[in-house]
N, C-alpha and C positions, 0 to 999 in steps of 0.2 A: 187775499188768498186767491181770489179769482185771477188777478193779474199774474200771480206766480204760476197758477195752473196753466194759463195760456202760454206763458213763457216756456214752461216745461214741455207743453205739447209742441210748440214751434221748434224747440231744440231737438226733440225726437225726430220731427219731420226732416230737419236739416241733416241729421245723421243718416237717415235712410236714403236720401237722394243720391249721394256719391256712390253707394254700393250698386245701385241700379245702373249707374253710368259705367261702372267697371264690368258688369255683366254684359252690357251692350258692346263695349269695346272688345271683350274677350270673344264674343260671338262673331263680331266683325273680323277680327284677326284670324279666327279659326276658319271662317269662310274664305278669306283671302288666301290663306295657306293651302286650303283644299283646291282652290282654283289653280294656284301655282303648281301644285302636285300633278293635277290633271294635265296641265299644259306641257309639263316636262315629261311625264310618264306616258301619256296617251295623246300625242299630238294628232293622230289620225281621228280619234274620237271627237276632239274639239273641232276639227275640220268638218266632220260629219254633221255636228250640231249646227255649225255655221252655214250649212247648205252646200258644202263641197267647193269646187273651184270657182263656181259662179259667184260666190259671195266674196271671193278674194280678188286677186289679180287675174284678170282674164288672159293675160299673156304669160301665165305661169308655165314653166318648162317641166314641171313634175309630171310623171306618168301615173295615170289613174286607171285601175282595172275595175270594170263594173260587170256584174253578172246579171243577165236578164231574168225577170221573174219566171219565165218558162223553164230556165235551166235550174233555178234554185228551188222552185216549188213553193217559195214563201215570199209573195210580193211585198215589197216595201221594207223587208228586213235588211238592216245594215250589214255590210260585209266587213266592217271594221273588226279588228282583232281576229281575222281569219274566219268570221262567220259569213256564210253566203247571203247575198242580198243584192239590192240594186243601187244603193245609194251611198257607198262608203269607199274608203281607200284600202287597198290590199297591199301589204308590205311583202314584196316578192322575196326579200332576204329571209324574213321570218318564216314564210311559207316553205322556202327551200330547206331551211334548217330543220323544220319539223317533219318534213316528208321523209319517207324511207329512202328515196333517191338522194335527198340531201345528206342524210346520215352516211349512206354508202360513199358518196363523193368525198365527204369529210374524212372518212376512214382511209379511202384510197389516197387522199392527199398526204395524210400522216405516213402511210406506208411508203409512198413515193419519196418523201423527205428522208425517211430512215434507210431506204434501200439505196445506199450510196454505191459508188464504184468499188469501194473497198469491200462491201458486203458481197457484191456480185463477183468480185475477183476471188474471194474466199470460197464462195459457193462453187465456183468453177474449178479451182485448183485443189481445194480441201480433200475431196474424196480420193485423190491419187496419192495423198501423203500417208505414209505408214510408220508405225513404231517398230523399231528394230530391237530385238532382244538377242544378244550374242552371248553364248556360254563358253567360257574358256576353261581348260583343264590346266591349272597352274601348278608348278612344282615349287615347293618351299622347303627351306631347311629350318628345323626347329627342334625343340625338346619336348618330351612328354611332361606332363604336369608335375610328376614327382621330382624332376630334375630342374625345375624352374628356379630353385634356390640360387642366389647369386654366387654362393661359394662352391657348391657341388657342381654347378653348371659348368665350371671351368674344367672339370675332369671327365666330362661326358662328351662324346662325339655327337654332334647334331645329326638327327636322322632326316632323310629326305621323304617328304610326304606330298601327296597330290590332293588337291581340292578343286572344286568347281567354283568359278566366280563369274557372275553375270556382268555384262556391260550393255548399256542401253543407248540408243540414239534414234535418229529419224532417217527417213529415206523418201524417195519419190519415184513412182512408177512412170517410166518414160516411153514404154513401148507396149503395144497390145499383146506381144508375145510374153509379157510378164517380167521384163527386165526392170530392175530397181537400181537406182544410183544412190550411194551413200558415201560417207567419208571412209577412207582406209582405216583411220584410227578408231572407228566404231567396231570393226571386225578383226583388227589386228593390233595387238598391244606388244610392242617390242618384237621379240622373237616368237611370240605366241600368236597363233591364228585360231579363231573361234572354231570349236568342234561342232557346235550346233548353232544354227541361226534361224530365228522365226520372225516373220513379218506379220504384224497385227494391223488389219485394215480398219477403216473407220466404221464399217458395218459390223465389226466384231469378229470377223473371220481371222483365225490364226493359222498362217500357212508356213510350212517348212520351206526354207530357202537353200538353194545351192549357190555356193560361192563361185562365181564365174571367173573373176580375176581381180587382182589388186595392183594398183600403181602407187607405191609408197611415195615416190618423188612428187606426184601430183596430189597426194592425199585423197585419192578416189578409189572406190571399189564398186563392182557391179554384182548384183545378186539376181537370182532367177526364181520365180514361183510359178506353180501350176494352179490354174483355177479358171472358173467361168466368170464372165461379167467383170473382168478386171478393169477398174477405172484407169484412165491414162491422162497425164498432165500435158497441157500444151506448152511447147518450148518456144522461147523468144529468140532474139538475136543479140549478140554482144554489141554490135555496131549501132543498135537502135536504143541502147540504154542512155538516159540523159541524167546528168547531175541535177539533183533537186526534185526529180520525180518521185512519186509515191513508191515505197518499198515495203513489202509485207513479208514477215518471217512466219512460217508455219512449221510446227514441229511438236515434239513431245518432250518438253523440258522436265516433266515430273517423273518420267521413266516408270519404274515399277511401283511408285507411290500411289498411283490411282488405278482403279480397276477397269475403267473404260479406255478406249483408244481414240477418243476425240482429240484432235490436235488443238494446240493453243496458238493464238494469233497475236502478233505484235505489229504495230504500224510505225513507220518512220519515213525517211527519205533516203535516196541515194546521196551520200555525203561527198563521195569522190570516186574517181575511176583510175585504173592503172596503177594501183599501189603495189610496189615491189618490196620484198623483204629478203634480207640475207638469211642464209641457213644458220640455224643455231648449231653450236658446236656439238658434234656427234650425231646430228640429225641428217637423214637422207632426204628430207622433204624440203622442197623449195616452193615458195609462194610468189607468183608473179601476176601482174595485171589484175590484182584483186579489186573487188568492188567493196568500198567502204560504206557502211550504213549505220544510222543511229537507231534503227529498229532493234529491239532487244533480242540478243542471241544468248541463251543460257545453256549450261550443260544439259544434254539431251536433245537440244535443237540441232546438234551437229549432224550433217547429212540431209537435213530438211531443205526445202526449196525457199529461195528468195523470189518473191512474185511481184510483178508490176500491177498496175491498176486494171489491166485487161485480163488478169488471171494467168498470164504467161510466166513460166519459170525463166528467170534471168540469171540465176546463180544458185550455188549450193552453199548453204551456211556452214562455216568451217571453224572459225575461232574468234576470240575477242582479245583486246588488249585491256588489261585491268590490273590495278594494284591491289584491289580488295578481293579479287577472285570472282566477283559478281559482274553483271553487265553494267557498264558505265557509258553506254552509248557509242562505243567504238568497236563495231563488229565488222567481220570481213567474210566475203563469199567468193567462191571460185566462179568466174564468168562462164556463162552457159556454152559459149562456143568451144571453150577448152574442155568443158565437161562432155560435150557431145563427141569431140574428137577422141578423148581418152576412153569413153564408153565404147565407141565403135572399135577402138583398138583392142580393148579387153574382150569384147564379145567375139571379134573375129579371130584373135590370136591367143586369147587366154592370158595375156600379159603384155606389158609395153615392150616394143621392139627397141633395140639399141640403135642409136643414131650414129652417123659417120659423116665427117666433114672432109677428111684428108688434109687437114690444116695443122701445121705445127708452128708454135710461136715461142718466143723467149722474152724475158724482161730486157728493158733497155738500161743496162748498167752504165755507170760512168765511163767505163772502158769502151763499151760498145758505142756510146754516144760520141766519144772522142774519135774513135776509129772511122765511124761512118759519117761524122760531121752532122750529128743530129742535135739540134738546139733544144727541143722540147722532149724531155724524157717520159712524159706521161703517155702511156700506150704500150703496145707490145709489137715486137718485130717478127715478121714472118720469116722463118728460116728454112722451111721445107714445105713443098706442095706435092701431094701424090698425083701422079698422072691420071687423067680421066676421073678425077675425084670431084665432089661437089665444089670444093674450093677452086679447083682448076677451071671448072665450067663457069664459075662466078667471075672469073677474070682476075683473081688475086695472084700477085706475083711475089716471088721471093724478094726480100728487102723492102716490101711494103710495110708501112707502120699503121696498125689499126688503132685509131683514136677513140672511136665510139662503137658500141654494140647495142642495137635497138634503142638508139638515142641517148644511151647512158655512157658517160666518159669512163673509160677503163684506164686505170693508172698502172696496172701491173698484171703479171701472168695470173695470179690467184683471182683477181677481179674478172679477167677475161674468161677463165674457166668457170667461175660462178655464173657469169652471164649466159653461158651456153649450157650450163647444167640443167638437166631436166627437159631439154628440148626433145620434141617428138619427131618421129620420122614424118617428113612432109612439111615441117615447120619452115618458115622463111625468116631468115635472120638479116636484119638491115645493118650494114657496116658503113662506117665512115673511114676511108683509107687515105693516107697521105703518101703520095708518090712524086718524087722529084719536086717537092715543095708545093704541090697542088693537092687539094682535098677533093675526093671523088666518092660518090655513093655507090655501093655495090650490094647485091643481094645474094646471100648464101642459102641454098636449099639443103636441108638435112636429108640424107639418104639412109637407107637401111644398111647396116653393117653386114 
């Protein structure tokens, strides 16, 4: 029994010994992990405990900042973790992040990164953008409700009634005198001209407008408002516009759907320059040298400015090409040089002046080509020149063949007429003329009729 008891006691001792080993190993691993954590999380503290740079590499290139006991008031206290003292490492980045100056610098950096050229351009041009509300008095033919029946309606003569209809758009103030440029189709619908027009500024002021003039051919109109502290937009130059540069549309696409007059902004690029369009059948408006942009132009943006990254107006947003009726990234604006010239014309004369060339041309028919021995029938033949006319002064002669107008090939009289349609007094027209088998460039200046 004694031997069994001794064996039992020895067995129990053998079982207790491995548990103690596990405790020791666990304590050792915990201590090791703690040291690793301190090394990773607080390297400056470890350096302080090891005696600073003297305990390490004497040639260390790290910068250490020490504070004298006199300045700290607490001799021997470590400056690690931002605590003042004489014997620790100060992390300048941590200090700068915690200080008020560091926070201010961080906020300024964020603000600077957000304040792009687009933001600055909108801040510069935005206040001069206005919402246009034009009220039309439209006459309609219709029936009273009692005769809306499809049968009895055939026996009733429709009555003529008048109702007011609003139309909204955008505009931009171009002069300190209060002149506003917008599209003609904002203030004139077909044969109807707006009876009342108001311009709503971004500061909330709603000002009555006077219609100064309309040029349907150019699709531009000028309004005038009276008021104090009228903001004015800066105007750019058409010859300074670059394909691919930033383009910003500013306007009021929501019209009367919103209560405030803050304009909406869309950003894109100038996609192309010098786009020409033929007149639609029955339309008097012609679009030439248009700026193409992929910045969104929606209904209500018409008449608003197209702005570059400097906040300068480079065009007036006018129309889009779309199969769905919404913006598809193909919008067009009237270039600012033409806007400026039309606006000056409307302000000075109240309307566009009719131009005169003193030039008469005919188609080159097969008979004409045979009689005059003309091989190429593409173009128009000059058959008459008024004496002392712009055509006469340009050096054009009877029997000259005009092949190109403003760089575009003209194949017939209708194309030549279309190329000259909408030209303003003072415009310069570049011609390519064939005379005696030689091509020569000529410039025709449009004069007032």
